[in-house]
C-alpha positions as CSV (number, residue, x, y, z in Angstrom):
1,M,0.1,-0.1,-0.1
2,L,1.3,3.4,-1.2
3,K,0.3,6.3,1.4
4,I,0.1,9.5,-0.1
5,A,-0.6,12.9,1.8
6,V,-1.6,16.1,-0.1
7,C,-1.2,19.7,1.9
8,E,-2.7,22.5,0.0
9,D,-4.6,25.1,1.5
10,E,-6.1,26.4,-1.7
11,E,-9.4,24.1,-2.6
12,Q,-9.1,24.6,-6.4
13,H,-5.5,23.4,-6.5
14,K,-5.9,20.6,-4.0
15,K,-8.8,19.1,-6.0
16,I,-6.8,19.6,-9.4
17,L,-3.9,17.7,-7.7
18,V,-6.1,14.8,-6.3
19,D,-8.0,14.4,-9.7
20,L,-4.7,14.1,-11.1
21,I,-3.2,11.5,-8.9
22,S,-6.4,9.6,-9.3
23,R,-5.8,9.3,-12.7
24,Y,-2.3,7.9,-12.5
25,P,-2.1,4.2,-13.3
26,F,-0.7,2.7,-10.0
27,K,1.0,-0.5,-10.2
28,T,-0.1,-1.0,-6.3
29,D,-2.9,0.2,-4.1
30,Y,-2.8,3.5,-2.5
31,C,-4.5,5.6,-0.2
32,L,-4.3,9.7,-0.2
33,T,-5.0,11.9,2.9
34,T,-5.5,15.7,2.3
35,F,-4.7,18.3,4.7
36,Q,-5.4,22.2,4.3
37,Y,-2.7,23.2,6.9
38,G,0.6,22.2,7.6
39,Y,0.1,22.3,11.8
40,E,-2.8,19.4,10.6
41,L,-0.3,17.4,8.8
42,I,2.5,17.8,11.6
43,A,-0.3,16.8,14.3
44,A,-0.9,13.5,12.1
45,S,2.8,12.7,11.7
46,N,3.4,13.0,15.3
47,R,0.3,10.6,16.0
48,G,2.1,8.1,14.4
49,S,0.6,8.7,10.5
50,V,3.2,7.4,8.0
51,F,3.4,8.6,4.5
52,D,5.4,7.4,1.9
53,V,4.7,10.5,-0.4
54,I,3.7,14.1,0.7
55,F,2.9,16.8,-1.7
56,L,3.5,20.0,0.3
57,D,2.5,23.5,-0.8
58,M,5.3,26.0,0.2
59,R,2.9,28.8,0.9
60,L,-0.1,27.5,3.5
61,D,-1.9,30.6,4.7
62,Q,0.5,31.9,7.1
63,E,2.7,28.9,7.3
64,D,6.2,28.3,5.5
65,G,6.2,24.9,3.6
66,I,10.0,24.8,4.6
67,D,9.3,25.3,8.1
68,I,6.6,22.5,8.1
69,A,9.1,20.1,6.5
70,N,11.6,20.6,9.2
71,E,9.1,19.8,11.5
72,I,8.1,16.7,10.0
73,R,12.1,15.4,9.5
74,K,12.6,16.2,12.9
75,S,10.5,13.2,13.9
76,G,12.6,11.2,11.6
77,N,9.9,10.8,8.9
78,T,11.7,9.6,5.7
79,A,8.5,10.3,3.4
80,R,9.5,11.6,-0.2
81,I,8.7,15.3,0.1
82,I,7.0,16.6,-3.2
83,I,7.2,20.7,-3.4
84,T,4.2,22.3,-5.0
85,T,4.7,26.1,-5.6
86,S,3.6,28.6,-8.1
87,L,7.3,30.1,-7.9
88,I,10.8,28.2,-9.4
89,E,12.3,30.5,-6.8
90,Y,10.2,28.5,-4.0
91,A,11.1,24.9,-5.4
92,V,14.8,25.3,-4.9
93,L,14.4,25.7,-1.3
94,G,12.8,22.4,-1.4
95,Y,16.3,20.8,-1.2
96,S,17.4,22.2,2.0
97,V,14.9,19.5,3.5
98,S,15.9,17.1,1.0
99,A,12.8,16.9,-1.2
100,S,12.4,14.6,-4.1
101,D,10.9,17.1,-6.6
102,F,8.9,19.9,-7.0
103,L,5.7,20.5,-9.0
104,L,4.8,24.1,-10.5
105,K,1.4,25.0,-10.4
106,P,-1.5,24.5,-12.1
107,F,0.4,21.0,-11.9
108,P,0.8,19.7,-15.5
109,Q,-0.3,16.1,-15.6
110,E,2.6,14.6,-17.9
111,K,5.6,16.1,-14.9
112,L,3.0,14.9,-12.4
113,F,3.2,11.2,-13.9
114,Q,6.8,11.4,-14.5
115,V,7.1,12.1,-10.8
116,L,4.7,9.6,-9.5
117,E,6.5,6.9,-11.8
118,K,9.6,7.5,-10.3
119,L,8.6,7.5,-6.7
120,E,6.6,4.3,-7.5
121,N,9.9,2.6,-8.6
122,D,12.2,4.1,-6.0
123,I,9.8,2.9,-3.2
124,K,9.3,-0.3,-4.9
125,N,13.5,-0.9,-5.0
126,A,13.9,0.1,-1.5
127,R,11.1,-2.1,-0.3
128,S,12.6,-5.0,-2.1
129,N,15.9,-4.7,0.1
130,F,13.5,-3.8,3.1
131,Y,10.2,-4.6,4.4
132,E,8.2,-2.2,6.7
133,I,5.9,-3.1,9.6
134,D,4.4,-0.8,12.1
135,I,3.6,-2.2,15.8
136,N,2.2,0.5,18.2
137,N,3.3,3.4,16.3
138,E,6.9,1.9,15.9
139,K,8.3,1.3,12.1
140,I,10.3,-1.4,12.2
141,F,12.6,-2.4,9.3
142,L,13.4,-5.9,8.6
143,K,15.9,-7.0,6.1
144,S,14.1,-8.9,3.0
145,D,17.0,-11.2,3.1
146,E,16.6,-12.3,6.8
147,I,12.6,-12.9,6.3
148,L,11.4,-16.5,6.4
149,Y,8.1,-16.6,6.0
150,F,4.5,-14.7,6.7
151,E,1.8,-16.1,8.3
152,S,-1.9,-15.1,8.2
153,L,-3.2,-15.2,11.9
154,G,-7.1,-13.8,11.0
155,R,-6.7,-10.0,11.2
156,K,-3.1,-9.9,12.2
157,M,0.1,-11.4,10.2
158,K,2.9,-13.0,11.8
159,V,6.6,-12.5,10.0
160,V,9.4,-14.8,11.0
161,T,13.2,-13.9,10.4
162,F,15.8,-15.9,11.7
163,D,15.9,-14.4,15.0
164,E,12.6,-12.8,15.6
165,V,8.9,-13.2,15.2
166,Y,6.6,-10.0,14.8
167,E,2.8,-9.8,14.8
168,Y,1.1,-6.7,13.2
169,Y,-2.2,-5.9,11.7
170,D,-2.7,-6.6,8.0
171,K,-4.2,-8.9,5.5
172,I,-2.3,-11.4,3.3
173,T,-3.9,-10.2,0.1
174,A,-2.7,-6.6,0.8
175,L,0.5,-7.7,1.7
176,Q,0.9,-9.8,-1.6
177,K,0.6,-6.9,-3.4
178,E,3.4,-4.9,-1.7
179,L,6.3,-7.9,-1.7
180,D,8.4,-8.4,-4.6
181,P,6.8,-11.3,-6.5
182,V,10.1,-12.9,-7.8
183,R,11.2,-13.4,-4.0
184,F,8.2,-13.7,-2.1
185,V,5.5,-16.3,-2.9
186,L,2.2,-17.2,-1.7
187,C,2.2,-21.0,-1.4
188,H,-1.0,-21.4,0.8
189,R,-3.8,-19.3,1.5
190,S,-2.2,-18.6,5.1
191,Y,1.5,-18.4,4.1
192,I,3.9,-16.5,2.0
193,V,7.4,-17.8,1.9
194,N,10.5,-16.0,0.8
195,L,12.1,-18.2,-1.9
196,K,15.6,-16.9,-1.1
197,N,15.6,-18.8,2.0
198,V,13.6,-22.0,0.7
199,K,16.4,-25.0,1.0
200,S,14.0,-27.4,-1.1
201,I,10.5,-28.1,-2.1
202,K,9.0,-32.0,-1.4
203,M,6.0,-33.7,-0.1
204,K,3.9,-30.3,-0.8
205,M,5.9,-28.7,1.8
206,A,8.7,-25.9,1.3
207,V,11.6,-26.7,3.4
208,L,13.4,-23.6,5.0
209,K,16.8,-23.2,5.4
210,N,16.3,-23.3,9.4
211,G,14.6,-26.3,8.9
212,V,11.0,-25.2,9.3
213,M,8.7,-26.6,6.9
214,I,5.6,-24.7,5.4
215,P,2.6,-26.3,3.8
216,I,2.3,-25.9,-0.1
217,S,-1.6,-26.2,-1.1
218,P,-2.2,-28.8,-3.9
219,K,-3.2,-26.1,-6.4
220,R,-0.2,-23.8,-5.7
221,N,2.2,-26.8,-6.0
222,Q,3.1,-26.3,-9.4
223,K,3.3,-22.5,-9.3
224,V,5.5,-22.4,-6.4
225,Y,8.0,-25.4,-7.5
226,D,8.1,-23.3,-11.1
227,A,8.7,-19.9,-9.0
228,F,11.5,-21.6,-6.8
229,T,13.1,-23.0,-10.2
230,R,12.9,-19.4,-11.8
231,Y,14.4,-17.9,-8.7
232,M,17.3,-19.9,-8.3
233,A,18.0,-19.9,-12.1
234,G,18.1,-16.0,-11.7
235,S,20.2,-16.2,-8.4
236,M,22.9,-18.2,-10.1
237,E,23.3,-15.9,-13.2
């Protein structure tokens, strides 16, 4: 799930930006939250709201966008910030808060789509090396190489690594869309395994490198075997 925030005090510009974002052909699910003022965005961030991308206006009524961005960064927030402004001079200031890019109003669609495509690819690549989970408003980053498998526990997911076990709220259908399909495969309605840490497949079971055996449903047996052999062949190239 890609989490996007739009902070814009002018209703007209907010509607235009939200509409254009809705037209972009995302490769994954996304949710969008809008804010009229910077202090609302800061409050949400302080309450634990996590955003992957923030579209931030440089002038929010009496607020300065750079000050807002600095407050967000103070909390350790690593969201990609996209500066939105009517003046190119303000766009340059965005780099002082590690802004990823900028958009000039009234938001040309082609430029916005380019920005979103780059962001989506960058985030996907970052997530292929690390997986982020939220537990009690704490962000925990797990190295993908260390993950053994995910298990669905009703409303919760359990992720098992070589050293730790974590439980957090998520659904296996949503999780499957977020993970790298080359590395992680749904082998059972309740299990997703990391093919990197599969030692072998036998007797409708995926044998992990730590000896744990994960069930493979009969209807997924061939798909899992094919995915495993493709992954092994690719890792040896």
